[in-house]
C-alpha positions as CSV (number, residue, x, y, z in Angstrom):
1,X,-3.4,-75.3,-170.9
2,X,-2.7,-78.9,-171.7
3,X,-0.5,-81.4,-169.8
4,X,2.4,-82.8,-171.7
5,X,4.4,-85.9,-170.9
6,X,7.2,-85.8,-168.4
7,X,10.6,-85.2,-170.1
8,X,14.1,-85.6,-168.7
9,X,15.7,-82.4,-167.3
10,X,19.3,-81.4,-167.7
11,X,21.5,-81.7,-164.6
12,X,22.4,-78.0,-165.0
13,X,18.8,-76.9,-164.8
14,X,17.8,-74.8,-161.7
15,X,16.6,-76.6,-158.7
16,X,13.1,-75.3,-157.6
17,X,12.3,-75.7,-153.9
18,X,8.8,-75.0,-152.7
19,X,8.6,-73.6,-149.1
20,X,5.3,-73.8,-147.3
21,X,4.0,-73.4,-143.8
22,X,1.5,-71.4,-141.8
23,X,1.6,-67.6,-141.4
24,X,4.3,-66.6,-138.9
25,X,6.2,-69.9,-139.0
26,X,9.4,-68.1,-140.2
27,X,9.4,-69.1,-143.9
28,X,10.9,-65.8,-145.1
29,X,13.5,-65.8,-142.4
30,X,14.4,-69.4,-143.3
31,X,14.6,-68.6,-147.0
32,X,16.7,-65.5,-146.5
33,X,19.2,-67.3,-144.2
34,X,19.5,-70.1,-146.7
35,X,19.9,-67.7,-149.7
36,X,22.6,-65.7,-147.9
37,X,24.5,-68.8,-147.1
38,X,24.3,-70.1,-150.7
39,X,25.2,-66.7,-152.2
40,X,28.3,-66.6,-149.9
41,X,29.2,-70.0,-151.3
42,X,29.1,-68.6,-154.9
43,X,25.8,-70.0,-155.9
44,X,23.2,-68.0,-157.9
45,X,19.9,-67.9,-156.0
46,X,16.5,-66.7,-157.0
47,X,13.5,-66.1,-154.7
48,X,9.9,-66.0,-155.6
49,X,7.5,-64.5,-153.0
50,X,3.7,-64.8,-153.1
51,X,0.7,-63.1,-151.6
52,X,-2.9,-62.3,-152.1
53,X,-2.0,-58.6,-152.6
54,X,1.1,-56.6,-153.5
55,X,3.4,-54.7,-151.2
56,X,5.0,-57.6,-149.4
57,X,7.5,-57.2,-146.6
58,X,8.8,-60.6,-147.5
59,X,9.9,-59.3,-150.9
60,X,11.8,-56.4,-149.3
61,X,13.5,-58.9,-147.0
62,X,14.4,-61.2,-149.8
63,X,16.1,-58.5,-151.7
64,X,18.6,-58.2,-148.9
65,X,19.7,-61.7,-149.7
66,X,19.8,-61.8,-153.4
67,X,19.1,-59.4,-156.3
68,X,17.1,-62.1,-158.2
69,X,13.7,-61.7,-156.6
70,X,10.2,-61.9,-158.1
71,X,6.8,-61.3,-156.5
72,X,3.6,-62.9,-157.6
73,X,0.6,-61.0,-156.1
74,X,-3.1,-61.3,-156.5
75,X,-3.5,-65.0,-155.6
76,X,-1.6,-68.1,-154.5
77,X,0.8,-70.1,-156.7
78,X,-1.9,-72.7,-157.4
79,X,-4.5,-70.1,-158.6
80,X,-2.0,-68.2,-160.6
81,X,0.0,-71.1,-161.8
82,X,0.3,-69.7,-165.3
83,X,2.0,-66.6,-163.9
84,X,4.2,-68.8,-161.6
85,X,5.3,-70.7,-164.6
86,X,6.0,-67.6,-166.6
87,X,7.9,-66.1,-163.6
88,X,10.1,-69.2,-163.3
89,X,10.8,-69.1,-167.0
90,X,11.9,-65.4,-166.8
91,X,14.2,-66.1,-163.9
92,X,15.8,-69.1,-165.6
93,X,16.3,-67.1,-168.8
94,X,17.5,-63.8,-167.3
95,X,19.4,-64.8,-164.1
96,X,20.3,-68.5,-164.7
97,X,20.0,-69.3,-161.0
98,X,21.3,-72.5,-159.5
99,X,18.4,-72.6,-157.0
100,X,15.0,-71.0,-156.9
101,X,13.3,-70.8,-153.5
102,X,9.5,-70.3,-154.0
103,X,7.7,-69.2,-150.8
104,X,4.0,-70.0,-150.8
105,X,1.3,-67.9,-149.2
106,X,1.1,-68.8,-145.5
107,X,-2.6,-69.8,-145.7
108,X,-2.0,-72.1,-148.7
109,X,-1.8,-75.9,-149.0
110,X,-2.1,-78.5,-151.7
111,X,1.2,-77.5,-153.2
112,X,2.1,-81.0,-154.1
113,X,-0.9,-81.4,-156.4
114,X,-1.2,-77.8,-157.7
115,X,2.4,-76.7,-158.1
116,X,4.8,-79.6,-157.9
117,X,2.9,-82.1,-160.1
118,X,2.2,-79.5,-162.8
119,X,5.8,-78.5,-162.9
120,X,6.9,-82.2,-163.2
121,X,4.2,-83.3,-165.6
122,X,3.9,-80.3,-167.9
123,X,7.6,-80.1,-168.5
124,X,7.2,-76.6,-169.8
125,X,10.2,-75.2,-167.9
126,X,13.7,-76.8,-167.6
127,X,13.8,-77.1,-163.8
128,X,14.6,-79.8,-161.3
129,X,12.5,-80.3,-158.2
130,X,13.9,-80.3,-154.7
131,X,11.9,-81.4,-151.6
132,X,8.7,-79.6,-150.7
133,X,9.8,-78.0,-147.4
134,X,7.2,-77.0,-144.8
135,X,8.3,-74.6,-142.0
136,X,6.7,-75.1,-138.5
137,X,6.6,-72.6,-135.6
138,X,7.8,-75.0,-132.9
139,X,6.3,-72.9,-130.1
140,X,2.9,-72.6,-131.8
141,X,2.8,-76.3,-132.5
142,X,3.8,-77.1,-128.9
143,X,1.0,-74.9,-127.5
144,X,-1.5,-76.4,-129.9
145,X,-0.5,-79.9,-128.9
146,X,-0.9,-79.0,-125.2
147,X,-4.3,-77.5,-125.8
148,X,-5.6,-80.3,-128.0
149,X,-3.5,-83.4,-127.2
150,X,-6.1,-85.6,-129.0
151,X,-5.3,-83.8,-132.3
152,X,-7.8,-84.1,-135.2
153,X,-9.6,-87.0,-133.4
154,X,-11.0,-84.5,-130.9
155,X,-12.4,-82.2,-133.5
156,X,-10.7,-79.2,-135.1
157,X,-11.7,-75.9,-136.5
158,X,-11.0,-75.1,-140.2
159,X,-7.8,-73.2,-139.5
160,X,-6.4,-76.2,-137.6
161,X,-7.5,-78.5,-140.4
162,X,-5.6,-76.3,-142.9
163,X,-2.5,-76.3,-140.7
164,X,-2.6,-80.1,-140.4
165,X,-2.9,-80.5,-144.2
166,X,0.1,-78.2,-144.7
167,X,2.3,-80.6,-142.7
168,X,0.8,-83.7,-144.3
169,X,2.2,-82.9,-147.8
170,X,5.8,-82.1,-146.8
171,X,8.8,-83.9,-148.0
172,X,10.8,-82.2,-145.3
173,X,9.5,-80.6,-142.1
174,X,11.6,-77.6,-140.8
175,X,10.9,-77.3,-137.1
176,X,11.8,-73.6,-136.7
177,X,12.2,-71.5,-133.5
178,X,13.3,-74.5,-131.4
179,X,15.2,-72.0,-129.3
180,X,11.9,-70.9,-127.8
181,X,11.3,-74.4,-126.4
182,X,12.9,-76.2,-123.4
183,X,14.7,-79.4,-124.1
184,X,11.7,-81.4,-122.8
185,X,9.2,-79.4,-124.9
186,X,11.3,-79.9,-128.0
187,X,11.6,-83.7,-127.3
188,X,7.8,-84.0,-127.1
189,X,7.1,-81.9,-130.2
190,X,9.7,-84.0,-132.2
191,X,8.2,-87.2,-130.9
192,X,4.7,-86.2,-132.0
193,X,5.9,-85.2,-135.5
194,X,7.8,-88.5,-135.9
195,X,4.6,-90.4,-134.9
196,X,2.2,-88.4,-137.1
197,X,4.5,-88.0,-140.1
198,X,6.5,-91.3,-140.3
199,X,9.3,-91.3,-142.8
200,X,9.4,-87.5,-143.2
201,X,12.7,-85.9,-142.0
202,X,12.2,-83.3,-139.2
203,X,15.0,-80.8,-139.1
204,X,15.2,-78.6,-136.0
205,X,16.4,-75.0,-136.6
206,X,16.5,-71.5,-135.5
207,X,16.4,-69.5,-138.7
208,X,16.8,-66.2,-137.0
209,X,20.1,-67.4,-135.5
210,X,21.1,-69.2,-138.7
211,X,21.2,-72.5,-136.8
212,X,20.2,-75.7,-138.6
213,X,20.2,-74.0,-142.1
214,X,23.2,-76.1,-143.2
215,X,21.3,-79.3,-142.6
216,X,18.5,-78.2,-144.8
217,X,20.8,-77.1,-147.6
218,X,22.3,-80.5,-147.6
219,X,18.9,-81.9,-148.6
220,X,18.3,-79.3,-151.4
221,X,19.1,-81.7,-154.2
222,X,16.9,-83.1,-157.0
223,X,14.4,-85.4,-155.5
224,X,12.5,-87.8,-157.9
225,X,9.7,-88.3,-155.4
226,X,9.3,-84.6,-154.4
227,X,5.7,-83.4,-154.2
228,X,4.3,-86.9,-154.3
229,X,2.2,-86.7,-151.1
230,X,-0.9,-85.4,-152.8
231,X,-3.6,-84.7,-150.2
232,X,-7.2,-85.7,-149.8
233,X,-8.4,-82.2,-149.3
234,X,-11.9,-80.7,-148.5
235,X,-11.8,-77.4,-150.5
236,X,-14.8,-76.1,-148.6
237,X,-12.9,-76.3,-145.3
238,X,-9.8,-75.0,-147.0
239,X,-11.7,-72.0,-148.3
240,X,-13.4,-71.4,-144.9
241,X,-10.0,-71.4,-143.2
242,X,-8.6,-68.8,-145.5
243,X,-11.8,-66.7,-145.1
244,X,-11.4,-66.8,-141.3
245,X,-8.5,-64.4,-141.6
246,X,-8.5,-60.7,-142.1
247,X,-5.7,-59.7,-144.5
248,X,-4.2,-56.2,-144.8
249,X,-1.3,-54.8,-146.9
250,X,-0.5,-51.2,-146.5
251,X,2.1,-48.8,-148.0
252,X,2.7,-45.4,-146.6
253,X,5.2,-42.6,-146.0
254,X,6.6,-41.8,-142.5
255,X,8.2,-38.5,-141.7
256,X,10.0,-38.2,-138.4
257,X,11.9,-35.5,-136.5
258,X,14.8,-37.7,-135.7
259,X,13.1,-40.2,-133.4
260,X,14.6,-43.7,-133.9
261,X,12.3,-45.5,-136.3
262,X,12.6,-48.7,-134.4
263,X,10.7,-47.1,-131.5
264,X,7.9,-46.2,-133.8
265,X,7.8,-49.7,-135.2
266,X,7.6,-51.2,-131.7
267,X,4.8,-48.8,-130.7
268,X,2.8,-49.8,-133.8
269,X,3.2,-53.5,-133.1
270,X,2.4,-53.1,-129.4
271,X,-0.7,-51.2,-130.3
272,X,-2.0,-53.8,-132.8
273,X,-1.2,-56.6,-130.4
274,X,-3.1,-54.8,-127.6
275,X,-6.2,-54.4,-129.7
276,X,-6.1,-58.0,-130.9
277,X,-5.9,-59.3,-127.3
278,X,-8.7,-57.0,-126.2
279,X,-10.9,-58.4,-129.0
280,X,-9.8,-62.0,-128.6
281,X,-8.6,-62.1,-132.2
282,X,-5.5,-64.3,-132.7
283,X,-2.6,-62.7,-134.6
284,X,-1.1,-65.0,-137.3
285,X,1.5,-62.3,-138.0
286,X,1.9,-58.6,-138.3
287,X,5.1,-57.3,-140.2
288,X,6.5,-53.9,-140.7
289,X,9.3,-52.7,-143.0
290,X,10.8,-49.2,-143.1
291,X,13.3,-48.1,-145.8
292,X,14.4,-44.9,-147.6
293,X,11.9,-43.8,-150.3
294,X,14.4,-44.7,-153.1
295,X,15.4,-48.0,-151.6
296,X,15.3,-51.2,-153.7
297,X,17.7,-53.6,-155.2
298,X,19.2,-51.1,-157.6
299,X,19.5,-48.3,-155.0
300,X,21.1,-50.6,-152.3
301,X,23.8,-51.9,-154.6
302,X,26.0,-54.5,-152.8
303,X,25.1,-53.4,-149.2
304,X,21.3,-53.2,-148.5
305,X,22.0,-52.4,-144.8
306,X,23.8,-49.2,-145.8
307,X,20.5,-47.7,-146.9
308,X,19.2,-47.7,-143.3
309,X,16.3,-50.1,-142.7
310,X,14.1,-51.0,-139.8
311,X,11.4,-53.5,-139.2
312,X,9.6,-55.9,-136.9
313,X,7.0,-58.5,-136.5
314,X,4.7,-60.0,-133.9
315,X,3.5,-63.6,-134.1
316,X,0.6,-64.7,-131.9
317,X,-1.0,-62.7,-129.0
318,X,1.2,-64.0,-126.3
319,X,4.6,-63.0,-127.7
320,X,6.4,-59.7,-127.6
321,X,7.2,-58.0,-130.9
322,X,10.6,-58.5,-132.4
323,X,12.1,-55.2,-133.7
324,X,15.4,-54.5,-135.4
325,X,17.1,-51.6,-137.1
326,X,20.2,-51.3,-139.3
327,X,20.9,-47.6,-139.3
328,X,18.2,-45.0,-139.9
329,X,16.1,-44.6,-143.1
330,X,16.2,-40.8,-142.9
331,X,13.6,-38.2,-142.1
332,X,11.2,-39.5,-144.7
333,X,10.8,-43.3,-145.2
334,X,8.6,-45.8,-147.1
335,X,6.7,-48.1,-144.9
336,X,5.1,-51.5,-145.6
337,X,2.6,-53.2,-143.3
338,X,1.4,-56.7,-143.7
339,X,-1.1,-58.1,-141.2
340,X,-3.0,-61.4,-141.0
341,X,-5.3,-61.7,-138.0
342,X,-8.4,-63.8,-137.2
343,X,-10.9,-60.9,-137.5
344,X,-13.0,-59.1,-140.1
345,X,-10.9,-57.1,-142.6
346,X,-12.6,-53.8,-141.6
347,X,-11.8,-54.4,-138.0
348,X,-8.2,-55.2,-138.8
349,X,-7.9,-52.0,-140.8
350,X,-9.3,-50.0,-137.9
351,X,-6.8,-51.5,-135.5
352,X,-3.8,-50.9,-137.8
353,X,-4.8,-47.3,-138.5
354,X,-5.4,-46.6,-134.8
355,X,-2.1,-48.2,-133.8
356,X,-0.2,-46.1,-136.5
357,X,-2.0,-42.9,-135.4
358,X,-1.1,-43.5,-131.7
359,X,2.5,-44.3,-132.5
360,X,2.9,-41.4,-134.9
361,X,1.4,-38.9,-132.5
362,X,3.5,-40.1,-129.6
363,X,6.7,-39.8,-131.5
364,X,6.0,-36.4,-133.2
365,X,5.9,-37.9,-136.6
366,X,3.5,-37.8,-139.6
367,X,2.2,-40.8,-141.6
368,X,0.3,-40.8,-144.9
369,X,-1.2,-43.9,-146.6
370,X,-0.3,-44.3,-150.3
371,X,-1.9,-47.8,-150.8
372,X,-4.1,-50.0,-148.7
373,X,-5.9,-53.3,-149.3
374,X,-7.9,-55.1,-146.6
375,X,-9.9,-58.2,-147.4
376,X,-10.4,-61.9,-146.7
377,X,-8.9,-64.3,-149.4
378,X,-11.2,-65.7,-152.0
379,X,-11.9,-69.4,-152.4
380,X,-8.8,-71.1,-153.9
381,X,-9.4,-72.4,-157.4
382,X,-6.3,-74.1,-158.7
383,X,-5.4,-74.0,-162.4
384,X,-4.2,-77.6,-162.2
385,X,-4.6,-80.4,-159.6
386,X,-2.7,-83.4,-160.7
387,X,-1.8,-86.7,-159.1
388,X,1.6,-88.4,-159.6
389,X,1.9,-90.4,-162.8
């Protein structure tokens, strides 16, 4: 594909906002909270989710916020840029959204050069660009700063290198989960971000509580300089960081005898966390979603909660799982599991299967796998990598 000159975009064109950040930072929670607020204001919102494999919990969550949702699986936005462009074009044509929130894979970086600049310079789709927004887990960043106060100067592994590069290309930094920090911890984290990312707005928020979302929405306007912080990036280190993680997406069917599904979800997450801790393998995130077999945007209609859903996640080895339920899915339910853990894919698969077996037996239920993919991501090979004109 060739690069065409930049052309002016109509003011009525949809605003595309890329949302990056490491696994478990709360990107999906932030996007869903923002989408729900904009929809309530009468705005048309589209969401594009992205992953190395299909069967995303994030996609199911996004459909609770807006019916205009697309999923790009099989590679990150940069490596599947042609599909990303086609997907945006379809959304623009079919749904005519005011805003499109595009959530990148949590192990992805270099979005400025491989997504924003191609969108701007190719001019193939009539969209405007909002600020590249990177979500940060405030607690994880605080703990990393305490463990390595010298930062990159003291040496860093490949995953830490990737994490640092994600923050370096941001137009806006969204410091999420600030409610997990004390006032002094928050002050220190914000001071370090201000020092290491001068001129970049840092917006504190708690996406799960809906706090701070309004301040971000105020910044979601066309930004002429969006995506201009193109990185100097070592793709060997980038690839090594992605390969350090085991990746698992599973879909299955859960049959229960009336036991609350949230209890089963918690038991699975507790089991995976226990095995990760025992093997000194850091959890990036593990997510579960449970819904009726026929659930989906069409089946839910105007009230997705009415279908009866449950879910949960665990981020890191030191935190307790977060579990929620909105009614009960029924005696038979569809289950999605997404896990990203610093271990070999086969080991991760074994832990997930063992945790599900234990929870299922303990709660008198049955579980059958309908689809499973366990792997480490391949080396990123972007379709385009452009510098600002």
